[in-house]
N, C-alpha and C positions, 0 to 999 in steps of 0.2 A: 272558831266558827262564826267570827263576827270581825269587824274591822278594829284590829288592835290600836290603831292610831286614835280612835275615838272612844276609848275606855273610860275617859274621865277619871272618877275616884272608884270606879268599880273594880272588881278583882279579876284576875286571869287565872286560869288553870292550865297546867303542863302536865301531860301524861307521857311517861317514859317508859317503853316497853323493853324489857331485857330478857335475854334467853334463860336466865335463872330467877329473875324477879321483876316485877312491874312496879312502878311508883306513880302515884298521883300527888302533885303539889300545888299549893295555892299560894299566889301572890297577892297580897293586900297592901293598901296604902293607910298606914296609921299615923295620924298627925303629920301627914305629908311625907312620911318616910316609908320605903318599901320594906315589907316583912313577908319572908318566904317561909313556908311551912310544909314539911312532908306530911301529908294528911293520911295517906293509906299506902301500904306496901304489901304486896302479896307474892308468894312463891309462884314460879312458872317453870315448867320443863316439858320437854317433848316426851311423847309416849307411844309405844308400839301399837300399831294397829295392822295386824296381819304381818306382812314382811317389811312394812314401811314405818317410818318415824315421823309423827305428826305432831301439830299443835292442837291443844283443845281450845278452839276459838271461842266457844260459849263460856268456858270457865275464865278465860282473859276478859271478855266482855263484862261478865257478872262482877268481876273484881274492879274493872273500871267504873262501872255504875255505882257500886258501893262507895268508891272513893269520891265520885262526883256528888253523890247524895250528902256526903260529909261536908264537902266543900261549900254546898248550898247552904247547909245549916250554920256554918262558920262565917259566911259572908252575907249578912242581911242587906248589905249595900247593892247586891246583885252581882252576877258574873258576866262580864263583857265578851270573853272569848275563850275558847278551848283550842289547844294545840296538841298535837300528838307527834312524838318521834319514836323510832324503833329501828330495829334491823330491817333492811330495805329490800333483801333479795327475795324473801318469801312472799307469797300472794295467795290470794283466795279466788277460785273459780265461781262464777255466779251462773245460776240457771235462767231461764227466760223471764222469771218474776223478779230477778235480782237477788234471790237468796243463795247462800252458799250451797254448793253441790255436795260438799263434805268438808272435813277438817283440812287445812292446809298442810302440805308436806313441810318437814323441817329441812333446812339447809344441809343438816348432817346426814340426810338419808342418802344412801349409796346408789340410788337410781341414776344419779346425774353422771356417774363414771363412764358408763356405756354412752350416754346421750351426749357427752363432751366429745367422745371419739367420732360420733356420727357428724356432729356439727363441724369439726375440724377436717372432716373428708370433703366437706363442701366449701369451707371457707376457712383460710389459713389463720392461725393465731396472730401472725404479724398483721393481716389485713383487718382482723377485728380490732386490734390494738390501734391501727392507723385511723379507724373509723370512729372508735369510742374513747380511747385513751385510758381504758379501764384494765386493771390487772386481770390476767387469764386465771380464773379461778372456777373450779367445778361446781361451786355453790351458787353462781351468779344465776340471775333470773333467766337469762338466755337459755342456759343448759337445762333448768328446771322445766321451763315451758316445753322445750323440745322432748323432755322425758314423759310428758303426759301422753295419753293414747290419742289416736286420730280423731276419736269421737269427741274429744274435749277441746279440739283446737279452735272450734267455732264459738265456744263459750268465752264470755267477757271475763277479765281478770282485773284484780286490784290489789296492790301491795298491802301488807298487814297494817301499817301505821294508817294509811288512807282508808282501809276498810273500816276500822273503828269509826272514823269520822263519817263515813258513808252510812254505817248502821246508826249513828246517832242523828242523822238526818241531813247530812250533807251530800252533795253531787259527788258522783264517781269521777275522781281525778288521780292524776299522779303528780306529786309535788316535785318540782325540779331536782332539788338536791337528792331526794330519794331515788329518782329515775336514773340519776347518773350512775348508780350502783347496779343497774340491771344488765349492763353490757348491751344495751338496745338503743341508747341515746347517741346520736351524732355530736361528736365534739365541735363540728364546724357550725351547725345551725341550731344546737341545742332542742332538737325535736327528734322523734322516733326515726331511726334510720332505715328506710324503705329497703335498701339493699340487703341488710341483714335479714329482715323479716322474709323477704322474697327467696333468697338463697336457701335458708334454712327450712322454709315451708311454714312460717308462722303467720297466722291471720292478724294483719295490721289493724283491721276494724275491731278486733277484740280488745286492743290496747286501750287504756283510759286517756282522755286528753291531759296533756302536760301543762300545769300552771305554775306560776312564780310563788316563791315563798311568801307567806302572810296573805295569800288570796282568801277572800271571804267566800266559802263555799256552800253557805246557807245556814238557816237558824237551826238550832236544837229543836227537836220534835218528839212527839209522844209524851207518855206521862212524866218523863223526867223534866221536860220544860216547865 
């Protein structure tokens, strides 16, 4: 969440979200040499909420915060930047004040099976592949968004890795390499594909702006800073 090119001798933190575990790692420069350390690792798994399979986003966030606090203790020289990667197809819907309206669905939830059929009735898999170059999989963000109720379609959304950055104080964005997995990004101009949004009935204004990898999206905020 800072300009990595201007880190100097300060450390950087990498957060890796996994479907079974999440990791927080610290990269420091000791006597001019890079030293990478896995600082914190915690279990992660989807859980049943009624008929659906969801992620406990608060538990993930709390695990990340614990890792970041440990990084701060281990790096008195300061931390220049934080980066997050993770599975890119799942997302969080946000309410009017920018808070999650609920736990995000897991890509393994079966609600997308019927949604995929409905999408393909409006636009063929061949056309989707031509527009996006993405493998046709029911877990892709396209089908997940279409599986949401009509009342949710006007709500802003943000994919999980970017949501963590957003909750730490960053702007709501979609990092390009993550966005390529949604099956909503045009392979031609590397931007959201209006044709797909219009044909399947998704709200383009609910999608976050796409930014390039390494973009500074804001400073760390709140007590953690």
